[in-house]
N, C-alpha and C positions, 0 to 999 in steps of 0.2 A: 504494500500500500504506500502510495507516495506521501511524503510528509507534507503536512499543511503549511502553507506559507504564513509567516508571521507578518504583522504590520510593518516590521522593520525590513523584511524581505521585499515587500511590495513597494517600498519607497525607491524612487529612481536613484541609481548610484551616482554619487557626486564625482565629477571629473575635476581634479584639482587644478590642472593647467589647460588653458584653452589655446591650442595652436591651430585649430581648425580653420578659422577665418583667414589667417595668414597663408596657410598652405593652399587653400582653395583659391585665394586671390592671385597668388603667384602662378599656380597651375593654369588658371584661366588666362592670365596675361601672357603666358608662354604658348598658349594654344594647345596644351596637352589634355588628352582625355583621361578620365579616371583609369581606364584600362591601360593606357600607355604608361602612366606613372606606376601603377600596380606591378606591371610586368618588369619595368626597369628596376623597381625596388625589391622585387621578389616576394611580394605579398599579394593578398587577394584584393580584387577590386572592391569587394564589400567592406573590407577593413579600412581601405583608404576613404571610402565614403563615410563610414562611421566616425573616423578621426576628424574629417573635415566638418562634420556636424556636431563635433564635441560629444559624441555618444560614448566614446572610449578614450582612455589615455594610452598613447602608444608606448610600447617598451622602448628603452633607450636605443637599442640597435635598429628598431624600425624607424624611429624618429631620425636617426643619423642617415639611414638609407634614403628616406624621403627628402631630407635636406640636401643630400648629395645629388639626387636625381633632379631636383628643382633648383640646384645651385643657390641655396639659401644660407646666409650667415647665421650661425646659431645665436649670436648676440641679438639679432633681429627677432628671433623666435622667443627669446627669454626676456626681452626688455620689459615687457608688461609684468612678468613675474618679479623682476627686480624692483620695479616701481612700487609694486604692492607690498614690498617688504623692506621699507627704508630703515628699519630699526634692527640692529643685531643685538641679541641677548644671549649671554652665556650664564647658565645657572650655576649656583654654588656647587663645587666639586665636579662640574661637567667640563671644565676647561682642559685642553690638552696640556700635558706636562712633558718636559724633557729634563735630563740631567747632564751636566758637564762636569765629570768627576764628581765631587761632592756638592757642587752648586746645582740648584734646581730652579727652573722657570715654569711658572703656572700661567697659562694663557688667560688674559682678561679681555682682549679684543684681537681678532685676527684681521689682517689687511684685506681690503677689498680692491680688486684689480681696477674696477671702474672709477675708483677715487683718484687714480693717476698720481700726480705729484702731491696730492693731499693725503695719500695713504699713510697709515701708521700701524704699529703693533704695540700692544701693551701687555705686561705680565707682572706677576708678583715674583720678585727675586728673593730667594732664600740662600743665605750664605752662612755656613757653620762658623763657630768660634775659631778665630785665628786663621781663617781661610780668605780667599779673594777670588774675584772673577778672572776669566781668561779672555773672553770675547771682548774686543775693543782694545786689546793691548797693542795693536798695530794701527788703530784708527780706521775709520771708514767714512763714507759720505753721510751727510745729514746732521741731525741734532738729536740729543737725548735729554730726557727730563726724568728726575727721580724724586720720590717722596719717601722719607724714612718712617715706616710704621712702627718698628720695634728695633731697639738696639742702638749701636753706635758704629758709624762708618768713617772711613777716610777715602776720599776720592783723590787718587794720584793722577794728575793731569799734566802730561809732559813732565817738567821738573818741579811742579807745584803740588802742594798737599792741602786739601780742604777737609776739615773735620765736620761731620754731620751728626746731629743727635735726633732722637725721636721728635717728629713734627717738623723737621727741617726739610727743605727741598733744594734741588740743584738742577741747573740746565746748562748745556754747553754744546759747542760745535763738536761733532764726533770725529772730525778729521784728524785730531791729534791723538796720540796714544793715551788711553785712560783705563784705569783699573780701580775697582771698588773693593776695599779691604774691610773685613769685619774686625774692629779693634775693641769691641765691647765684651761683656761677660755673658751675653746670651746670643742665640742665633739671630743674625740680622735679617729683617724682613722689610722689603721696600717695594713700592709700586714703581715700575720703570716703563717709560714710553720712548719709542724709537721711530724716527721718520727720516728718510723713507725706510720702509721695513727691511730688515736684514734677514728675515725669515729664520729667526732663532728657533721658532717652533714650526716644524714642517707638518 
């Protein structure tokens, strides 16, 4: 006996991303039929029709095939999706983490390619007692900003030394060699922002 449909089952499935209108507009502008596009992409004509009407969301390989057949830039397809999500949120304990020997970086904000020259990355920097960072020891393009949440630090910038305590902040051109030392009696914890991104966390 077939199982009875629940009210939830009867509801139309929500298609999260709407590529259909763009795909159809490009196809018609190029003078391609549904059959032509389907054959070139290696999918059924029915599937292409459903995608164009936003009845189904295409699998990524199908979307890539359709984009290739129609010579569509993926940025063009996803620009609406990007506009609808202007805010990036990383929940507590969900940020990516990396370690560099005993130093750890916890992601607070990941760089967005579309931000171009305004892109940045931010993370919580954790430095154990009597240790120091290694990244930046040769310098790199851009600027950095740091805010000490806990502990005591020394910023060695070229041949200069700056002492920072809890609540202090620092910013500098990152082109010169710079190293952050933990000179306190507790693990150093700081918020650190770098622009342009150095992709510390991949």
